[in-house]
MIFI-315199 format. One record per residue (C-alpha): residue number from 0; residue in one letter; x, y, z. Coordinates in steps of 0.5 Angstrom, whole numbers, plus 500, padded with zeros to 3 digits. Last residue first. Layout:
BEGIN
[NUM; A; [X; Y; Z]]
...
This chain:
BEGIN
[345; L; [520; 484; 458]]
[344; N; [514; 480; 457]]
[343; L; [509; 485; 459]]
[342; E; [505; 480; 462]]
[341; I; [511; 477; 466]]
[340; L; [512; 485; 468]]
[339; I; [505; 485; 470]]
[338; K; [505; 479; 475]]
[337; R; [512; 482; 478]]
[336; A; [509; 489; 479]]
[335; C; [503; 486; 483]]
[334; L; [508; 481; 487]]
[333; H; [512; 487; 489]]
[332; S; [506; 492; 490]]
[331; T; [503; 487; 495]]
[330; T; [508; 488; 500]]
[329; F; [508; 496; 502]]
[328; G; [500; 496; 499]]
[327; N; [498; 491; 504]]
[326; K; [492; 494; 507]]
[325; Y; [488; 495; 501]]
[324; L; [492; 493; 495]]
[323; G; [486; 493; 490]]
[322; N; [490; 496; 484]]
[321; I; [495; 495; 479]]
[320; M; [492; 495; 472]]
[319; F; [494; 494; 465]]
[318; I; [492; 497; 458]]
[317; N; [495; 494; 452]]
[316; K; [494; 487; 453]]
[315; E; [490; 486; 446]]
[314; L; [485; 482; 450]]
[313; D; [484; 489; 455]]
[312; L; [484; 490; 462]]
[311; A; [491; 487; 463]]
[310; K; [492; 484; 470]]
[309; A; [494; 486; 477]]
[308; I; [489; 486; 482]]
[307; P; [490; 485; 489]]
[306; R; [485; 480; 493]]
[305; R; [480; 483; 498]]
[304; R; [475; 478; 496]]
[303; V; [474; 483; 491]]
[302; G; [479; 489; 491]]
[301; K; [479; 494; 496]]
[300; H; [482; 501; 494]]
[299; R; [484; 505; 500]]
[298; L; [483; 512; 501]]
[297; G; [488; 515; 507]]
[296; T; [486; 519; 513]]
[295; V; [490; 522; 518]]
[294; V; [488; 525; 525]]
[293; K; [493; 529; 528]]
[292; F; [494; 528; 536]]
[291; D; [495; 532; 542]]
[290; R; [487; 533; 542]]
[289; L; [486; 525; 543]]
[288; E; [490; 526; 550]]
[287; G; [498; 524; 551]]
[286; L; [501; 517; 550]]
[285; S; [504; 517; 557]]
[284; L; [509; 511; 559]]
[283; N; [508; 505; 562]]
[282; C; [503; 502; 557]]
[281; R; [497; 498; 558]]
[280; E; [491; 503; 560]]
[279; A; [494; 508; 555]]
[278; F; [493; 502; 549]]
[277; L; [486; 501; 550]]
[276; T; [484; 509; 551]]
[275; L; [488; 511; 545]]
[274; I; [484; 505; 541]]
[273; K; [477; 508; 544]]
[272; S; [479; 515; 542]]
[271; L; [480; 512; 535]]
[270; E; [473; 509; 535]]
[269; L; [470; 515; 538]]
[268; H; [473; 520; 533]]
[267; D; [471; 515; 527]]
[266; A; [474; 519; 521]]
[265; M; [471; 522; 515]]
[264; V; [474; 522; 508]]
[263; V; [468; 518; 505]]
[262; G; [470; 513; 500]]
[261; N; [464; 508; 501]]
[260; N; [466; 505; 507]]
[259; M; [469; 508; 514]]
[258; S; [475; 504; 517]]
[257; V; [479; 505; 524]]
[256; S; [486; 505; 525]]
[255; G; [490; 506; 529]]
[254; L; [495; 509; 533]]
[253; I; [502; 512; 531]]
[252; L; [507; 516; 535]]
[251; Q; [512; 519; 530]]
[250; Q; [519; 521; 533]]
[249; D; [522; 521; 525]]
[248; S; [527; 516; 526]]
[247; S; [524; 513; 533]]
[246; R; [518; 511; 529]]
[245; Y; [513; 509; 534]]
[244; I; [507; 504; 533]]
[243; L; [501; 502; 537]]
[242; N; [496; 498; 532]]
[241; H; [489; 495; 533]]
[240; D; [488; 488; 531]]
[239; D; [485; 487; 538]]
[238; I; [492; 489; 541]]
[237; T; [498; 490; 536]]
[236; I; [505; 493; 539]]
[235; Y; [510; 496; 534]]
[234; F; [516; 499; 537]]
[233; S; [522; 504; 535]]
[232; A; [527; 505; 540]]
[231; Q; [525; 510; 546]]
[230; K; [527; 517; 548]]
[229; L; [519; 518; 547]]
[228; D; [520; 524; 543]]
[227; V; [513; 526; 540]]
[226; F; [510; 528; 534]]
[225; R; [503; 525; 534]]
[224; E; [499; 521; 529]]
[223; L; [492; 518; 530]]
[222; Y; [489; 513; 525]]
[221; S; [484; 513; 519]]
[220; G; [483; 509; 513]]
[219; A; [477; 511; 508]]
[218; V; [475; 505; 504]]
[217; V; [474; 505; 497]]
[216; Q; [470; 498; 494]]
[215; T; [471; 494; 488]]
[214; Q; [465; 491; 484]]
[213; K; [465; 497; 479]]
[212; P; [473; 496; 478]]
[211; D; [471; 489; 475]]
[210; L; [477; 485; 476]]
[209; S; [474; 479; 480]]
[208; D; [467; 480; 477]]
[207; D; [469; 479; 470]]
[206; F; [470; 485; 466]]
[205; S; [467; 487; 459]]
[204; E; [471; 493; 456]]
[203; N; [468; 499; 454]]
[202; F; [473; 503; 458]]
[201; F; [474; 510; 460]]
[200; E; [469; 510; 466]]
[199; S; [474; 505; 469]]
[198; F; [479; 511; 471]]
[197; L; [473; 513; 476]]
[196; K; [473; 506; 479]]
[195; A; [480; 506; 480]]
[194; Y; [481; 512; 484]]
[193; A; [482; 509; 490]]
[192; G; [489; 507; 488]]
[191; T; [490; 509; 481]]
[190; C; [496; 505; 479]]
[189; L; [494; 504; 471]]
[188; V; [499; 501; 467]]
[187; I; [499; 503; 460]]
[186; K; [502; 501; 453]]
[185; R; [503; 503; 446]]
[184; A; [503; 510; 448]]
[183; C; [501; 517; 447]]
[182; I; [500; 524; 450]]
[181; K; [496; 529; 449]]
[180; E; [496; 536; 453]]
[179; G; [490; 540; 454]]
[178; S; [492; 542; 461]]
[177; L; [487; 537; 464]]
[176; L; [491; 531; 461]]
[175; E; [489; 527; 454]]
[174; C; [491; 520; 454]]
[173; E; [492; 517; 447]]
[172; L; [493; 509; 447]]
[171; I; [495; 507; 440]]
[170; G; [492; 501; 437]]
[169; E; [492; 504; 430]]
[168; A; [485; 506; 430]]
[167; N; [485; 510; 437]]
[166; K; [485; 507; 444]]
[165; K; [482; 512; 449]]
[164; L; [484; 516; 455]]
[163; K; [481; 522; 458]]
[162; K; [481; 526; 464]]
[161; I; [488; 524; 466]]
[160; F; [491; 529; 471]]
[159; N; [498; 533; 471]]
[158; N; [505; 533; 474]]
[157; K; [508; 530; 468]]
[156; I; [514; 526; 469]]
[155; T; [518; 523; 463]]
[154; I; [522; 517; 465]]
[153; N; [529; 515; 462]]
[152; R; [532; 513; 469]]
[151; S; [537; 517; 473]]
[150; S; [532; 519; 478]]
[149; L; [529; 512; 479]]
[148; Q; [533; 511; 485]]
[147; T; [532; 518; 488]]
[146; E; [525; 517; 487]]
[145; F; [525; 510; 490]]
[144; W; [529; 513; 496]]
[143; A; [524; 519; 497]]
[142; S; [518; 514; 497]]
[141; Y; [521; 511; 503]]
[140; A; [523; 517; 506]]
[139; D; [516; 520; 506]]
[138; P; [513; 513; 508]]
[137; R; [517; 512; 514]]
[136; I; [516; 504; 514]]
[135; V; [515; 499; 520]]
[134; Y; [517; 492; 519]]
[133; S; [516; 485; 522]]
[132; N; [519; 480; 526]]
[131; L; [513; 477; 530]]
[130; D; [511; 476; 537]]
[129; T; [506; 472; 540]]
[128; G; [500; 473; 545]]
[127; E; [498; 472; 553]]
[126; M; [500; 479; 556]]
[125; E; [506; 481; 561]]
[124; T; [504; 488; 564]]
[123; N; [506; 495; 564]]
[122; L; [508; 495; 557]]
[121; I; [513; 500; 554]]
[120; S; [519; 495; 555]]
[119; H; [515; 489; 552]]
[118; E; [512; 482; 554]]
[117; V; [510; 476; 551]]
[116; T; [507; 470; 554]]
[115; K; [505; 464; 549]]
[114; L; [500; 463; 544]]
[113; E; [499; 457; 540]]
[112; K; [495; 456; 534]]
[111; Y; [497; 463; 531]]
[110; R; [491; 465; 527]]
[109; R; [485; 461; 530]]
[108; I; [488; 462; 537]]
[107; M; [489; 469; 535]]
[106; K; [481; 470; 533]]
[105; A; [479; 466; 540]]
[104; K; [483; 471; 544]]
[103; D; [480; 477; 540]]
[102; K; [473; 474; 542]]
[101; E; [475; 473; 549]]
[100; N; [478; 480; 550]]
[99; S; [484; 484; 551]]
[98; F; [489; 481; 546]]
[97; G; [496; 481; 544]]
[96; V; [501; 482; 539]]
[95; V; [508; 484; 540]]
[94; Q; [512; 486; 533]]
[93; R; [519; 486; 533]]
[92; T; [522; 491; 528]]
[91; K; [526; 491; 522]]
[90; E; [526; 498; 519]]
[89; V; [524; 501; 513]]
[88; G; [525; 509; 511]]
[87; E; [531; 508; 506]]
[86; P; [532; 502; 502]]
[85; A; [536; 496; 504]]
[84; H; [537; 494; 497]]
[83; L; [537; 486; 498]]
[82; N; [535; 485; 505]]
[81; F; [529; 490; 504]]
[80; F; [527; 487; 497]]
[79; N; [528; 480; 500]]
[78; E; [523; 482; 505]]
[77; F; [518; 485; 500]]
[76; L; [518; 479; 496]]
[75; F; [517; 475; 503]]
[74; F; [511; 479; 504]]
[73; A; [508; 478; 497]]
[72; E; [509; 471; 497]]
[71; R; [505; 470; 504]]
[70; L; [500; 475; 502]]
[69; E; [498; 472; 495]]
[68; N; [498; 465; 499]]
[67; G; [493; 468; 504]]
[66; L; [489; 471; 498]]
[65; D; [488; 464; 495]]
[64; S; [486; 461; 501]]
[63; V; [489; 456; 507]]
[62; G; [495; 453; 503]]
[61; E; [500; 457; 506]]
[60; E; [499; 460; 513]]
[59; I; [498; 467; 515]]
[58; G; [501; 469; 522]]
[57; C; [501; 476; 521]]
[56; L; [506; 476; 516]]
[55; S; [508; 484; 517]]
[54; A; [509; 490; 513]]
[53; T; [507; 497; 516]]
[52; A; [506; 503; 514]]
[51; T; [501; 507; 518]]
[50; S; [498; 510; 512]]
[49; R; [497; 517; 509]]
[48; R; [504; 517; 504]]
[47; S; [501; 511; 501]]
[46; C; [494; 513; 500]]
[45; S; [495; 517; 494]]
[44; T; [492; 524; 493]]
[43; A; [488; 525; 486]]
[42; V; [487; 532; 484]]
[41; E; [493; 535; 488]]
[40; E; [497; 529; 488]]
[39; S; [497; 529; 481]]
[38; Y; [500; 523; 477]]
[37; I; [503; 522; 470]]
[36; Q; [509; 518; 469]]
[35; A; [512; 517; 462]]
[34; V; [517; 511; 459]]
[33; S; [521; 511; 454]]
[32; F; [525; 504; 453]]
[31; N; [531; 506; 449]]
[30; Q; [536; 507; 455]]
[29; S; [533; 501; 459]]
[28; K; [534; 496; 453]]
[27; K; [541; 498; 453]]
[26; V; [542; 497; 460]]
[25; D; [538; 491; 461]]
[24; L; [531; 491; 463]]
[23; K; [529; 488; 469]]
[22; R; [531; 493; 474]]
[21; F; [528; 498; 470]]
[20; L; [521; 495; 471]]
[19; E; [522; 493; 478]]
[18; F; [523; 500; 480]]
[17; L; [518; 503; 475]]
[16; F; [513; 498; 479]]
[15; T; [515; 499; 486]]
[14; Q; [514; 507; 484]]
[13; A; [507; 506; 481]]
[12; A; [504; 501; 487]]
[11; Q; [507; 505; 492]]
[10; G; [504; 511; 490]]
[9; N; [506; 516; 484]]
[8; G; [500; 514; 479]]
[7; V; [499; 513; 472]]
[6; V; [505; 509; 468]]
[5; I; [505; 510; 461]]
[4; L; [509; 505; 456]]
[3; D; [513; 505; 450]]
[2; Y; [512; 512; 449]]
[1; I; [509; 515; 442]]
[0; M; [512; 522; 440]]
């Protein structure tokens, strides 16, 4: 069998793309359009479920930069998606943003222009800053919602890992899995996250610098997570670009995050400890000690100039990539899905 399309991955990029793909196809087309999804959490763990998982506009203005324009568009696409579908695991929350030093105050003024006095019930004092309408996301519930939505679609799922990909003389893409099985398709969308560089070894294409996976970075993001019943509604506090998040739906307290370059799955415990101290000094409730928390690390893919990648990798437009979502995967996944669907002309 030759599938119409193969999607590689099962993180936020892949799930959002598949959802938007079948939403775009009419009923008759979706019945006849065959899709295979290939992924292995055991071999290549996605970052989506190892994330502080928030969505915020963060004062990004239009017309300042191409990246800023993309992030604005992506946020509003996510917000429209939330309002239209009310997915499980997403909660709209007031985000309180502040600073603790003059350097971060200057950064806030550059970003937000005007500051005001803000307060929150968990903070022990008022602070100068701003507040935003943002979102906190429970990754496991959000992912499960997508799986439910896609369960009735014409998708063949292969829980495996692609070890070889080539285009044969007829232009058909041949994927060889670790199991030895071979799967063929007319087109493929690679939603491979931090493993983009590995998959780029399959191709002999010449890439421009903005698209070349070898020019991108793998960045490990680590945060603290603790199960605790605070008997509070969800909250989202940001100080000096660090976050304190509480999801009341699953009673998770989250603090973070810190980054390590070069894809090293290792957390900077000293910096995480400093973030815990920063919030502990400003909260009127006990957050606990460092030993009370679990350290969670996810590998994020950072594109050139932090811009997300959503393009064809070949001139024939048979091989596509959605990647480089970095810290904004829950919003930019919608923008990238739309771009690829336009290129697929579906």
